[in-house]
MMTF fields as JSON, N, C-alpha, C and O atoms, coordinates in Angstrom:
{
  "mmtfVersion": "1.0.0",
  "mmtfProducer": "UNKNOWN",
  "numBonds": 511,
  "numAtoms": 512,
  "numGroups": 128,
  "numChains": 1,
  "numModels": 1,
  "chainsPerModel": [1],
  "groupsPerChain": [128],
  "chainIdList": ["A"],
  "bondAtomList": [4, 2, 8, 6, 12, 10, 16, 14, 20, 18, 24, 22, 28, 26, 32, 30, 36, 34, 40, 38, 44, 42, 48, 46, 52, 50, 56, 54, 60, 58, 64, 62, 68, 66, 72, 70, 76, 74, 80, 78, 84, 82, 88, 86, 92, 90, 96, 94, 100, 98, 104, 102, 108, 106, 112, 110, 116, 114, 120, 118, 124, 122, 128, 126, 132, 130, 136, 134, 140, 138, 144, 142, 148, 146, 152, 150, 156, 154, 160, 158, 164, 162, 168, 166, 172, 170, 176, 174, 180, 178, 184, 182, 188, 186, 192, 190, 196, 194, 200, 198, 204, 202, 208, 206, 212, 210, 216, 214, 220, 218, 224, 222, 228, 226, 232, 230, 236, 234, 240, 238, 244, 242, 248, 246, 252, 250, 256, 254, 260, 258, 264, 262, 268, 266, 272, 270, 276, 274, 280, 278, 284, 282, 288, 286, 292, 290, 296, 294, 300, 298, 304, 302, 308, 306, 312, 310, 316, 314, 320, 318, 324, 322, 328, 326, 332, 330, 336, 334, 340, 338, 344, 342, 348, 346, 352, 350, 356, 354, 360, 358, 364, 362, 368, 366, 372, 370, 376, 374, 380, 378, 384, 382, 388, 386, 392, 390, 396, 394, 400, 398, 404, 402, 408, 406, 412, 410, 416, 414, 420, 418, 424, 422, 428, 426, 432, 430, 436, 434, 440, 438, 444, 442, 448, 446, 452, 450, 456, 454, 460, 458, 464, 462, 468, 466, 472, 470, 476, 474, 480, 478, 484, 482, 488, 486, 492, 490, 496, 494, 500, 498, 504, 502, 508, 506],
  "bondOrderList": [1, 1, 1, 1, 1, 1, 1, 1, 1, 1, 1, 1, 1, 1, 1, 1, 1, 1, 1, 1, 1, 1, 1, 1, 1, 1, 1, 1, 1, 1, 1, 1, 1, 1, 1, 1, 1, 1, 1, 1, 1, 1, 1, 1, 1, 1, 1, 1, 1, 1, 1, 1, 1, 1, 1, 1, 1, 1, 1, 1, 1, 1, 1, 1, 1, 1, 1, 1, 1, 1, 1, 1, 1, 1, 1, 1, 1, 1, 1, 1, 1, 1, 1, 1, 1, 1, 1, 1, 1, 1, 1, 1, 1, 1, 1, 1, 1, 1, 1, 1, 1, 1, 1, 1, 1, 1, 1, 1, 1, 1, 1, 1, 1, 1, 1, 1, 1, 1, 1, 1, 1, 1, 1, 1, 1, 1, 1],
  "groupList": [{"groupName": "UNK", "atomNameList": ["N", "CA", "C", "O"], "elementList": ["N", "C", "C", "O"], "formalChargeList": [0, 0, 0, 0], "bondAtomList": [1, 0, 2, 1, 3, 2], "bondOrderList": [1, 1, 2], "singleLetterCode": "X", "chemCompType": "L-PEPTIDE LINKING"}],
  "groupTypeList": [0, 0, 0, 0, 0, 0, 0, 0, 0, 0, 0, 0, 0, 0, 0, 0, 0, 0, 0, 0, 0, 0, 0, 0, 0, 0, 0, 0, 0, 0, 0, 0, 0, 0, 0, 0, 0, 0, 0, 0, 0, 0, 0, 0, 0, 0, 0, 0, 0, 0, 0, 0, 0, 0, 0, 0, 0, 0, 0, 0, 0, 0, 0, 0, 0, 0, 0, 0, 0, 0, 0, 0, 0, 0, 0, 0, 0, 0, 0, 0, 0, 0, 0, 0, 0, 0, 0, 0, 0, 0, 0, 0, 0, 0, 0, 0, 0, 0, 0, 0, 0, 0, 0, 0, 0, 0, 0, 0, 0, 0, 0, 0, 0, 0, 0, 0, 0, 0, 0, 0, 0, 0, 0, 0, 0, 0, 0, 0],
  "groupIdList": [1, 2, 3, 4, 5, 6, 7, 8, 9, 10, 11, 12, 13, 14, 15, 16, 17, 18, 19, 20, 21, 22, 23, 24, 25, 26, 27, 28, 29, 30, 31, 32, 33, 34, 35, 36, 37, 38, 39, 40, 41, 42, 43, 44, 45, 46, 47, 48, 49, 50, 51, 52, 53, 54, 55, 56, 57, 58, 59, 60, 61, 62, 63, 64, 65, 66, 67, 68, 69, 70, 71, 72, 73, 74, 75, 76, 77, 78, 79, 80, 81, 82, 83, 84, 85, 86, 87, 88, 89, 90, 91, 92, 93, 94, 95, 96, 97, 98, 99, 100, 101, 102, 103, 104, 105, 106, 107, 108, 109, 110, 111, 112, 113, 114, 115, 116, 117, 118, 119, 120, 121, 122, 123, 124, 125, 126, 127, 128],
  "secStructList": [7, 2, 2, 2, 2, 2, 2, 2, 2, 2, 2, 2, 2, 2, 2, 2, 2, 2, 2, 2, 2, 2, 2, 2, 2, 2, 2, 2, 2, 7, 1, 1, 1, 7, 2, 2, 2, 2, 2, 2, 2, 2, 2, 2, 2, 2, 2, 2, 2, 2, 2, 2, 2, 2, 6, 1, 1, 1, 1, 1, 7, 7, 7, 7, 2, 2, 2, 2, 0, 0, 0, 0, 0, 0, 0, 2, 2, 2, 2, 7, 7, 2, 2, 2, 2, 2, 2, 2, 2, 2, 2, 2, 2, 2, 2, 6, 7, 2, 2, 2, 2, 2, 2, 2, 2, 2, 2, 2, 2, 2, 2, 2, 2, 2, 2, 2, 2, 2, 2, 2, 2, 2, 2, 2, 2, 2, 6, 7],
  "xCoordList": [0.829, -0.085, 0.832, 0.614, 1.989, 2.916, 3.482, 3.676, 3.752, 4.302, 3.236, 3.533, 1.765, 0.896, 0.683, 0.458, 0.771, 0.935, 2.158, 1.975, 3.125, 4.352, 4.122, 4.533, 3.423, 3.168, 2.385, 2.675, 1.295, 0.345, 0.67, 0.158, 1.726, 2.367, 3.282, 3.39, 3.862, 4.866, 4.441, 4.983, 3.086, 2.38, 1.893, 1.962, 1.356, 0.757, 1.998, 1.81, 3.054, 4.411, 4.857, 5.184, 4.751, 5.161, 4.14, 4.504, 3.011, 1.944, 1.907, 1.696, 2.039, 2.142, 3.443, 3.492, 4.387, 5.661, 5.342, 5.7, 4.748, 4.268, 3.729, 4.264, 2.613, 1.493, 2.397, 2.424, 3.155, 4.062, 5.127, 5.294, 5.865, 6.665, 6.305, 6.827, 5.337, 4.736, 3.878, 3.466, 3.711, 2.862, 3.922, 3.698, 4.815, 5.926, 6.879, 7.476, 6.978, 7.613, 6.672, 7.088, 5.34, 4.293, 4.203, 4.203, 4.114, 3.82, 5.203, 5.153, 6.345, 7.681, 7.703, 7.978, 7.42, 7.468, 6.232, 6.293, 5.164, 3.738, 3.623, 4.339, 2.76, 2.245, 1.775, 1.829, 1.285, 0.466, 1.324, 0.819, 2.636, 3.407, 3.562, 3.973, 3.223, 3.348, 4.628, 5.006, 5.49, 6.779, 6.825, 7.698, 5.896, 5.64, 5.651, 6.38, 4.96, 4.84, 6.303, 6.845, 6.786, 8.035, 9.058, 9.65, 9.268, 10.25, 10.206, 11.188, 8.679, 8.522, 8.985, 9.618, 8.57, 8.866, 10.396, 10.998, 10.842, 12.518, 13.151, 14.151, 12.886, 13.423, 13.341, 14.197, 12.029, 11.53, 12.118, 12.408, 12.332, 13.229, 14.62, 15.198, 15.312, 16.665, 16.835, 17.814, 15.666, 15.519, 15.664, 16.462, 14.708, 14.372, 15.463, 15.569, 16.215, 17.34, 18.724, 19.434, 18.949, 19.799, 19.507, 20.236, 18.281, 17.932, 17.856, 18.262, 17.254, 17.188, 18.849, 19.212, 19.525, 20.995, 21.762, 22.398, 21.68, 22.29, 22.011, 22.792, 20.665, 20.146, 19.921, 19.149, 20.659, 20.374, 21.393, 22.026, 21.326, 22.218, 23.612, 24.474, 23.865, 25.362, 25.528, 26.636, 24.624, 24.66, 25.468, 25.625, 25.876, 26.482, 25.56, 26.075, 24.535, 23.419, 22.553, 21.971, 22.49, 21.49, 20.307, 20.323, 19.05, 17.848, 16.814, 16.695, 16.095, 15.084, 14.261, 14.042, 13.767, 12.847, 11.64, 11.223, 11.022, 9.856, 10.191, 9.409, 11.486, 11.626, 12.175, 12.175, 12.68, 12.775, 11.381, 11.113, 10.634, 9.216, 8.548, 7.877, 8.753, 8.268, 8.657, 7.894, 10.071, 10.355, 10.205, 9.963, 10.279, 10.321, 8.827, 8.485, 8.064, 6.597, 5.779, 5.006, 5.95, 5.077, 5.67, 5.118, 6.756, 7.116, 7.368, 6.877, 8.085, 8.419, 7.006, 6.736, 6.219, 4.784, 4.039, 3.339, 3.956, 2.884, 3.786, 3.035, 4.973, 5.639, 5.376, 4.705, 5.901, 5.811, 4.405, 3.731, 3.968, 2.697, 2.568, 2.571, 2.472, 2.336, 0.841, 0.593, 0.025, -1.488, -1.523, -2.17, -0.938, -1.045, -0.349, -0.827, 0.969, 1.618, 0.803, 0.809, 0.08, -0.72, -1.957, -2.267, -2.629, -3.7, -3.282, -3.885, -2.306, -1.737, -1.283, -1.46, -0.783, -0.264, -1.55, -1.657, -2.484, -3.752, -4.376, -4.847, -4.545, -5.157, -4.278, -4.791, -2.921, -2.083, -2.708, -3.195, -2.629, -2.964, -4.427, -4.648, -5.395, -6.73, -6.833, -7.706, -5.971, -6.062, -5.249, -5.146, -4.81, -4.126, -2.696, -2.09, -2.114, -0.803, 0.019, 0.712, -0.114, 0.782, 2.017, 2.441, 2.767, 4.368, 4.5, 5.199, 3.78, 3.972, 3.508, 4.096, 2.643, 2.222, 3.496, 4.122, 3.684, 5.048, 6.418, 7.276, 6.32, 7.681, 7.579, 8.579, 6.331, 6.001, 6.392, 7.174, 5.742, 6.035, 7.548, 8.024, 8.227, 9.547, 10.384, 11.247, 10.352, 10.975, 10.973, 12.014, 9.713, 9.315, 10.01, 10.408, 10.049, 10.633, 12.064, 12.775, 12.542, 14.094, 14.627, 15.39, 14.137, 14.963, 14.607, 15.503, 13.509, 13.337, 14.174, 14.644, 14.408, 15.388, 16.76, 17.381, 17.205, 18.477, 18.536, 19.573, 17.62, 17.639, 17.776, 18.6, 17.038, 17.107, 18.437, 18.801, 19.12, 20.438, 21.477, 22.594, 21.129, 22.033, 22.049, 23.099, 20.989, 20.665, 21.336, 21.89, 21.337, 21.99, 23.517, 24.233, 23.909, 25.305, 25.847, 26.744, 25.306, 25.672, 25.788, 26.698, 24.79, 24.798, 26.041, 26.633, 26.333, 27.295, 28.64, 29.49, 28.792, 29.917, 30.012, 31.105, 28.98, 28.805, 28.918, 29.198, 28.67, 28.817, 30.186, 30.493, 31.114, 32.624, 33.168, 34.352],
  "yCoordList": [-1.256, 0.042, 1.19, 2.052, 1.157, 2.184, 2.73, 3.936, 1.803, 2.038, 2.682, 3.561, 2.179, 3.136, 4.541, 5.464, 4.663, 6.096, 6.842, 7.859, 6.38, 6.988, 7.333, 8.364, 6.357, 6.697, 7.727, 8.598, 7.822, 8.737, 10.298, 11.261, 10.344, 11.384, 11.886, 13.051, 10.874, 11.339, 11.785, 12.705, 10.968, 11.616, 13.079, 13.777, 13.553, 14.751, 15.764, 16.786, 15.498, 16.232, 16.475, 17.501, 15.36, 15.364, 16.187, 17.007, 15.858, 16.579, 18.084, 18.825, 18.552, 20.041, 20.5, 21.548, 19.778, 20.181, 20.393, 21.396, 19.485, 19.385, 20.713, 21.521, 20.882, 22.058, 23.227, 24.044, 23.465, 24.782, 25.25, 26.342, 23.757, 24.137, 24.158, 24.842, 23.289, 23.648, 24.954, 25.409, 25.404, 26.806, 27.867, 28.883, 27.784, 28.737, 28.763, 29.778, 27.508, 27.537, 27.811, 28.357, 27.389, 27.889, 29.285, 29.852, 29.988, 31.494, 32.107, 33.078, 31.568, 31.985, 31.944, 32.943, 30.832, 30.572, 31.042, 31.575, 30.728, 31.395, 30.441, 29.447, 30.765, 30.128, 28.686, 28.164, 27.916, 26.844, 25.65, 24.646, 25.73, 24.354, 24.081, 24.95, 22.908, 22.372, 22.215, 21.13, 23.523, 23.559, 23.033, 22.23, 23.472, 23.086, 21.41, 20.939, 20.714, 19.477, 18.842, 17.886, 19.371, 18.855, 18.987, 18.005, 20.233, 20.43, 19.474, 18.974, 19.244, 18.366, 16.832, 16.18, 16.373, 15.209, 14.88, 13.839, 16.112, 15.63, 15.72, 15.006, 16.405, 16.709, 15.508, 15.16, 14.914, 13.763, 12.622, 11.639, 12.756, 11.312, 11.421, 10.411, 12.749, 12.671, 12.286, 11.711, 12.725, 12.67, 10.969, 10.408, 10.485, 9.086, 8.172, 7.016, 8.615, 7.902, 8.014, 7.037, 9.275, 9.622, 8.547, 7.663, 8.942, 8.162, 6.658, 6.033, 6.018, 4.748, 4.059, 3.04, 4.887, 4.23, 4.446, 3.526, 5.63, 5.881, 5.02, 4.871, 4.467, 3.727, 2.345, 1.64, 1.768, 0.433, -0.203, 0.403, -1.783, -2.575, -2.225, -2.49, -1.68, -1.41, 0.092, 0.62, 0.651, 2.213, 2.666, 1.9, 3.831, 4.627, 4.792, 4.619, 5.032, 5.381, 4.306, 3.604, 4.204, 3.078, 3.74, 4.655, 3.356, 3.748, 2.534, 1.734, 2.531, 1.36, 1.475, 2.52, 0.153, 0.123, 0.907, 1.371, 1.08, 2.137, 3.497, 4.148, 3.926, 5.284, 5.42, 6.531, 4.336, 4.206, 4.214, 4.909, 3.603, 3.524, 4.986, 5.488, 5.601, 6.94, 7.89, 8.716, 7.7, 8.751, 8.335, 9.263, 7.18, 6.73, 6.543, 6.828, 6.046, 5.587, 6.835, 7.341, 7.247, 8.455, 9.7, 10.143, 10.212, 11.569, 11.752, 12.745, 10.935, 10.966, 10.593, 11.053, 9.61, 9.312, 10.393, 10.588, 11.239, 12.256, 13.323, 14.128, 13.61, 14.662, 14.603, 15.499, 13.487, 13.337, 12.838, 12.125, 13.272, 13.122, 12.662, 13.427, 11.41, 10.903, 11.213, 11.438, 11.206, 11.518, 12.879, 13.154, 13.795, 15.323, 15.458, 16.03, 14.82, 14.874, 14.362, 14.942, 13.28, 12.618, 13.582, 13.897, 14.009, 14.832, 16.197, 16.586, 16.786, 18.065, 17.738, 18.533, 16.703, 16.187, 16.184, 16.691, 15.491, 15.373, 16.454, 16.476, 17.537, 18.935, 19.671, 20.661, 19.479, 19.897, 19.419, 20.158, 18.205, 17.619, 18.029, 18.423, 17.935, 18.415, 19.99, 20.348, 20.774, 22.26, 22.546, 23.648, 21.468, 21.552, 21.882, 22.214, 21.802, 22.013, 20.771, 20.374, 20.264, 18.95, 18.781, 17.827, 19.774, 19.913, 20.071, 19.332, 21.063, 21.249, 19.79, 19.495, 19.036, 17.721, 16.651, 16.045, 16.581, 15.756, 16.178, 15.459, 17.303, 17.878, 17.558, 17.176, 17.694, 17.453, 15.977, 15.659, 15.072, 13.727, 13.259, 12.416, 13.698, 13.467, 13.909, 13.124, 15.277, 15.906, 15.295, 15.174, 14.859, 14.248, 12.799, 12.324, 12.195, 10.669, 11.026, 10.675, 11.641, 11.729, 12.263, 11.625, 13.437, 14.16, 13.431, 13.54, 12.725, 11.921, 10.787, 10.402, 10.128, 9.093, 9.577, 9.061, 10.471, 11.276, 11.603, 11.3, 12.139, 12.646, 11.45, 11.484, 10.308, 9.345, 8.535, 7.817, 8.78, 8.151, 9.127, 8.734, 10.275, 11.303, 11.194, 11.29, 11.011, 10.756, 9.476, 9.414, 8.508, 7.249, 7.277, 6.703, 8.1, 8.274, 9.034, 8.521, 10.151, 11.055, 10.227, 10.469, 9.248, 8.284, 7.33, 6.982, 6.97, 5.907, 6.615, 5.967, 7.925, 8.644, 8.976, 9.032, 9.185, 9.301, 8.254, 8.366, 7.093, 5.732, 5.237, 4.198, 5.892, 5.529, 5.778, 5.52],
  "zCoordList": [0.02, 0.075, -0.171, -1.022, 0.708, 0.789, -0.523, -0.673, -1.494, -2.796, -3.645, -4.455, -3.443, -4.245, -3.811, -4.594, -2.439, -1.912, -2.659, -3.329, -2.522, -3.26, -4.769, -5.301, -5.386, -6.867, -6.992, -7.812, -6.241, -6.242, -5.904, -6.474, -4.748, -4.405, -5.584, -5.967, -6.038, -7.203, -8.318, -8.929, -8.815, -9.824, -9.823, -10.835, -8.554, -8.132, -8.4, -9.06, -7.957, -8.053, -9.652, -10.249, -9.996, -11.463, -12.462, -13.305, -12.23, -12.874, -12.513, -13.474, -11.556, -11.159, -11.818, -12.462, -11.662, -12.469, -14.111, -14.728, -14.588, -16.112, -16.427, -17.186, -15.779, -15.908, -15.689, -16.609, -14.624, -14.582, -15.798, -16.341, -16.013, -16.975, -18.514, -19.395, -18.611, -20.152, -20.319, -21.387, -19.225, -19.381, -19.37, -20.029, -18.844, -19.043, -20.239, -20.597, -20.856, -22.022, -23.239, -24.261, -23.068, -24.178, -24.248, -25.341, -23.023, -23.018, -23.593, -24.347, -23.252, -23.704, -25.456, -26.12, -25.955, -27.218, -28.128, -29.237, -27.421, -28.256, -29.395, -29.509, -30.168, -31.253, -31.163, -30.05, -32.269, -32.271, -31.957, -31.454, -32.244, -32.0, -30.397, -29.628, -30.029, -28.517, -27.926, -27.484, -27.89, -27.333, -25.909, -25.579, -25.054, -23.726, -23.484, -22.611, -24.154, -23.962, -24.613, -24.059, -25.641, -26.116, -25.038, -24.59, -24.615, -23.511, -22.354, -21.806, -21.989, -20.712, -20.94, -20.109, -22.186, -22.597, -22.693, -22.431, -23.159, -23.313, -22.177, -22.105, -21.196, -19.914, -18.917, -18.104, -19.181, -18.443, -18.957, -18.276, -20.368, -20.684, -20.247, -19.847, -20.292, -19.556, -17.989, -17.511, -17.278, -16.02, -15.645, -14.895, -16.371, -16.152, -16.771, -16.361, -17.67, -18.04, -17.005, -16.769, -16.483, -15.541, -14.238, -13.789, -13.862, -12.633, -12.564, -11.585, -13.778, -13.885, -13.787, -13.2, -14.47, -14.471, -13.115, -12.599, -12.592, -11.477, -10.144, -9.203, -10.288, -9.107, -9.558, -8.908, -10.859, -11.189, -10.028, -9.163, -10.338, -9.498, -9.741, -8.903, -10.776, -11.016, -10.768, -10.855, -10.517, -10.253, -8.855, -7.905, -8.891, -7.857, -6.781, -5.676, -6.782, -5.748, -5.424, -6.251, -4.233, -3.594, -3.327, -2.504, -4.015, -3.428, -3.436, -4.363, -2.258, -2.057, -3.261, -3.872, -3.584, -4.643, -4.7, -5.761, -3.508, -3.395, -3.934, -4.626, -3.558, -4.052, -5.378, -5.906, -6.022, -7.571, -8.106, -9.085, -7.615, -8.116, -7.908, -8.81, -6.748, -6.612, -7.656, -8.157, -7.998, -8.978, -10.308, -11.08, -10.826, -12.112, -12.696, -13.843, -11.755, -12.093, -11.75, -12.564, -10.689, -9.93, -10.693, -11.7, -10.196, -10.823, -12.159, -12.694, -12.853, -14.279, -15.241, -16.35, -14.428, -15.187, -15.116, -16.11, -14.174, -13.875, -14.596, -15.146, -14.785, -15.5, -16.892, -17.404, -17.698, -19.005, -19.419, -18.675, -20.72, -21.035, -22.695, -23.66, -22.702, -24.246, -24.743, -25.928, -23.899, -24.409, -24.794, -25.804, -24.167, -24.654, -25.942, -26.922, -25.877, -27.256, -28.358, -29.444, -28.144, -29.33, -29.682, -30.831, -28.487, -28.874, -29.667, -30.667, -29.156, -29.758, -31.249, -32.172, -31.369, -32.889, -33.829, -34.945, -33.099, -33.835, -34.165, -35.302, -33.371, -33.554, -34.286, -34.807, -34.528, -35.596, -36.93, -37.786, -36.972, -38.278, -38.694, -39.839, -37.772, -38.1, -38.596, -39.386, -38.116, -38.449, -39.987, -40.525, -40.421, -41.538, -41.48, -42.498, -40.291, -40.202, -40.214, -39.278, -41.249, -41.285, -41.005, -40.354, -41.515, -41.259, -39.655, -38.96, -39.211, -37.861, -37.117, -36.077, -37.549, -36.765, -37.093, -36.222, -38.244, -38.471, -37.635, -37.12, -37.685, -36.861, -35.457, -34.85, -34.819, -33.46, -33.156, -32.26, -34.031, -33.718, -34.001, -33.24, -34.919, -35.097, -34.227, -33.833, -33.698, -32.741, -31.426, -30.78, -30.957, -29.763, -29.545, -28.481, -30.907, -30.595, -30.649, -29.708, -31.578, -31.735, -30.296, -29.571, -30.036, -29.106, -27.734, -26.897, -27.338, -26.209, -26.099, -25.028, -27.434, -27.383, -27.028, -26.098, -27.685, -27.469, -25.96, -25.371, -25.333, -23.892, -23.081, -22.167, -23.293, -22.412, -22.366, -21.435, -23.566, -23.773, -23.211, -22.874, -23.125, -22.518, -21.044, -20.409, -20.536, -19.016, -18.639, -17.542, -19.399, -19.294, -19.242, -18.422, -20.334, -20.555, -19.19, -18.521, -18.865, -17.871, -16.429, -15.636, -16.186, -15.061, -15.021, -14.0, -16.302, -16.544, -16.051, -15.439, -16.334, -15.924, -14.521, -13.958, -13.965, -12.592, -11.714, -10.521, -12.391, -11.535, -11.704, -11.119, -12.483, -12.308, -11.063, -10.843]
}
């Protein structure tokens, strides 16, 4: 039961952080492109890559399993948002902004993969 409470708390923290940061980024960039969601998903991918590697069996940082779940499932799960990304991509396409929709899909996938790899690589260096 404690693990579920940690996931719920982490999700609340991640969700509030996502709402705040995506709003700040969207206000700063403006326009119809979903910059806020893109930034949130890329930074969340970097964070989960870093944390997962740092706290793995071979990692430098010991974290009890419940706290890994709190961060990776709770905070990162509440922070990143595939559903918003999908809805925003669909809305762009429905508005006839095919290039923006395609760019959102390609940038999100490519940058999130690069970010999770960079987080992992940074943790590998820190684990030495």
